[in-house]
N, C-alpha and C positions, 0 to 999 in steps of 0.2 A: 375868667374860665371860658365864658361864651366866645370871647375873641380867639382864644386858643383853639377851640373846636372849629370855628369858622376858617381859620388859617390852615389847619391840618386837612380840612375838607377841600380847600382850594388846592393845596399840595397834592393831595391824592387824586384830584380831578385832572391836574396837569400831567401826572406821571404816565398814564396810559398814552397821552399825546406824544411823549418822548418815545415810548415803546412803538407806537404806530410809525413815527418817523424813522426809527430804526429798521422797522419791518419794510417800510417803503425803500429805504436805501439798500436793504439786503437783497433786493431783486438784481441789483447790478454790482454791488460791492461785497468784498469778503467781510466776515464778522470782525476780523482783527483791525481792518481799516475803519470800520464803523466805530468800534470801541475807542480806537486811537483819536479819531476826529471828535467824537463826543466828548471826551475828557480833556483833550488839548484845547478845544474851543471853550469849554467851560472853565477850564483853568486860566486862559487868557482874559476872559470876561472877569472872573474873580480877581485876577491880578490888577486889571485896570480899576476896579471898584476899590480894591485895597489901597492903591495909590491915592485915589480921590479922598478915601476916608482917613488916610494917614496911618493905616495899619501896617506894621512890619511884617514882610513875608520871609519866613525862614523855618527851617526844619527845627522843631522843638528840641532842646537839649535833653530833655528826659523822655525816655520811652521811644527812641528813634527806631530800634529794632522791631518793637511792637507795632509801630506805625507802618513800617515797611511790610510786615506780615499782613497787617489788616488791609493794606492797600492791594496787595497781591490777591487776597481773598476777593475783594471787590471786582478786580479786573477779571479774575477768573469767572465769578458769578455772572458778571455782564456779558462776557463772551459766550458763556453757555446759554444765556437768555436770548441773545441775539441770533445764535445758531437755531435755537428753538423756534423763534419767531419766523425764520425763513422756511420752517418745515410744517408748523402746525398753526391753527388759528390763534389770534391774539389773546382772546380770553382763556384758552387752554394753557397757554405759556405763562401767562400772569398767574393763573390759578396754581400751577406747579411750583412757581417761584414763591407763592405765598405760604409754602411750608416753613419758610425761614423763621418766623417767630416761635414755632413750635420746636424746631431744631435747636434754636438758641436757648430756649427754656430747658430742654433736656441736657444740652451741653453744659449749661450753667449749674446743673445739679452736680456734675462731676468736676467741673473746673473750679466753681465758686462755692461748692457745697450748699447750694440753695435747697430748700425743702422740696420733696416731690409730693405735692398734695394731691388729694383725690381729684379736684377739678383738673389738675394738670395732666393726670394719667388718662381721664376720660377725654380731655381735649386732644391729647396726642393720638389716641386710638381713633377718635372721630376724624381727624385730619388725615391719618393713614388710610382709613377706609375710603375717605373721599378721593385720595390720590389713586387707589386701586380702582375705583369707579371709572376715573378718567382714563387710566392706563389700560384697563380691560385686558389683563394678562391672557385671558381665554382666547381673545381674538388676535393675539400677537402684539407684542410691545412696540409702540411707535417710537422710533429713535428720537424724534423731536420732543416728545413728553419726557423721555429720560434725561435729555439735556436741560429741560426746564426744572426738573427735580434736582438734577446735579447742581444747577445754579442756586436753587433754594437752599441746598445743603451748604454751599460755599457761603452764601449770604448769611445763613444762620451762624456759621462759624465766625463771620465778621462781627455780627451783633453780640454774640457771647463774648468775645474778646474785647469788644469796645465797652462793655458794661462798666468795667472798673479801670478803663484806661486813663492815664493822667490827662489833664486839660491840655489841649493843643493850641492855646492862645485865642486870638481873635477869630470869630467864626469865618469871616471872609478870608483871612490869612490861612486858616486851616483848610478851607475848601480849595484855595489856589494851590497850596502845597500838595494836598492829596491828589488833585486832578492832574497836575503837571507831573508829579512823581509816578502816577499810574500810567499816564500816556508814555512816559519814558520806558516803563517796564514792557508795554505792549508794542512799542515801536519795532523792535527787531523782528516780531512775527508779522508786523503789517507791511514792512518795507518791500518784501517780494511781490505783494499784491498791488502796490502803488503803480507798478509798470503797466497794469491793466487798466488804469484810469485814463480814459481818452479825453483829449482837450475839448471835444465837443460836449462832454458830459459836464464840465465845470459849471457852466451857467445854471444847469438844473440842480447840481449837487450843492452848490454854494448856500442857497437860501435854506435848504433842508438841514445842512450842517449847522448853520448859524442858529436856526430854530431849535435844533437838538441841544446845542450848547446852552441856549438861553433857558430852555425848559429844564435842563439838568441843574443849572445854577439857581433857577428860581424855586424849584422844589426844595432844594437844600436850605435856601434862606427862609422859606415859609415854614419848614418843618422845625428849624432852629427857633424861629420866632414864636411858634405854637408852644414849644416846650418851655420857653421862657415865661409864658402866660397861663399854663395849665399843668397839672400833674401827669406824669407819664402813664400812670394807670388809667387815667381818665381819657387820654388820647389814644391809647392802644387799639380800642375797638374800631376806631374810624380809619385805621389803615386799610381795612378790608373794603373800604368804599371804592378803592381804585379798581377793584374787580368788577363792580357795577358798571363803572365808566368804560372799562375794557371791553365789556360785552357790547355795550352801545356803539363804541367806536369800531369794533370789529364788524358789527352788522352794517353800519352806514358807510364806513370807509372801504372795507375789503369784501363786503357781502357774505360774511362768515356767520351763518345761523348756527348757534350751538345746539347740540343734540340733547336729548332728555338725559342721557348718561352723564354728559358733561356738566349740565346744570345741576344735576343731583350731587355729582362729585364736588363741584365748587361750593355748593350749599354745606356739605359735610366739612369741607376745609374751613369755611368761615365759622360754622358752629364750633368746630374744635378750637379755633383760636379765641373766640369770644368766650366759650365755656371755661377755658383754662384761666380766664381772668377773674372768675367769680371767687369769693371767699368760700372756704370749704363747707362751713355751716349753711350758707345760702344755696351752694350747689347741691348738697345732699337733700335739703328741703324741696328744692325745685324737682329733683328727680323723684322724690317720694310722692309729691303731688301729681306728677305726671302718671306714675305707676298706679296710683289710687284712682285717678281719672280713667285710665285705661280699663282697670278692673271693674269700675262702675259701669262703663259703657258696655263691657262685655256681659255683665250680669243683666243689664237692661235688654240687651240683644237677645240673650237666651230666654228671658221672660216673655218677650214679644213673640219669639218663635214657639214657646209653649202655649201661649194664649191663642195663637192661630191654629 
């Protein structure tokens, strides 16, 4: 169990580095080019590893249509995220993207007829309120944040559809197929932008692209390994650790200091995700204790005022 938690924490620590590299590349390249290079490079790395491990790389016979749909959702989600990264701070983009688990939970209620429990309802409202704090509709909606939330919606759809998807074979083979298939989907949109890539930029782009592919492949392998060693419910809360790392990376790499409203919104998004994982009885007891504590503090405050 502890090994699984350590692996997922390592994976979530690397994820913002991939996002930061995408943001760095976004200063000179189009989002479509970055998404293509990210998944094509990761696909090639996975393909090489699959050959070394002797894993057969092929489209699975069962559920091919579903795999194509899920891959398209991932490509759309990542494109939205990279557009957002070019417009808003790293932590804001990652925070908007983190509505995905809540979206997946709500979609699963309708698609897979899963129960809509009290913690899930409170969690959904908490995350929604957090998104509103970051968006600040009263100050005008930031297009970049809308792209981040749109990416979170698409990723949530991917997670909901993946929940009961048939096995895709060896993990390395599955990663190679999905990355290469996804890069093929995005290539027609990236081709017009390749003409803008200058020869002088290649020495600078190459290490960043390779690093991006390595991070993408590594986070996938670490996540799969973590799920092989621990239960999904135990690992789910640690997915929000990447938000902490994203804030730190944003500060030290890009000099992006989060505002009070942003930090408050991110806190509510994390709270919503974590609260939705609680058993219904434990969630109700937790809220009841909190309400009693607030009532007790209010009574003590009134007593102190009366005594003075």
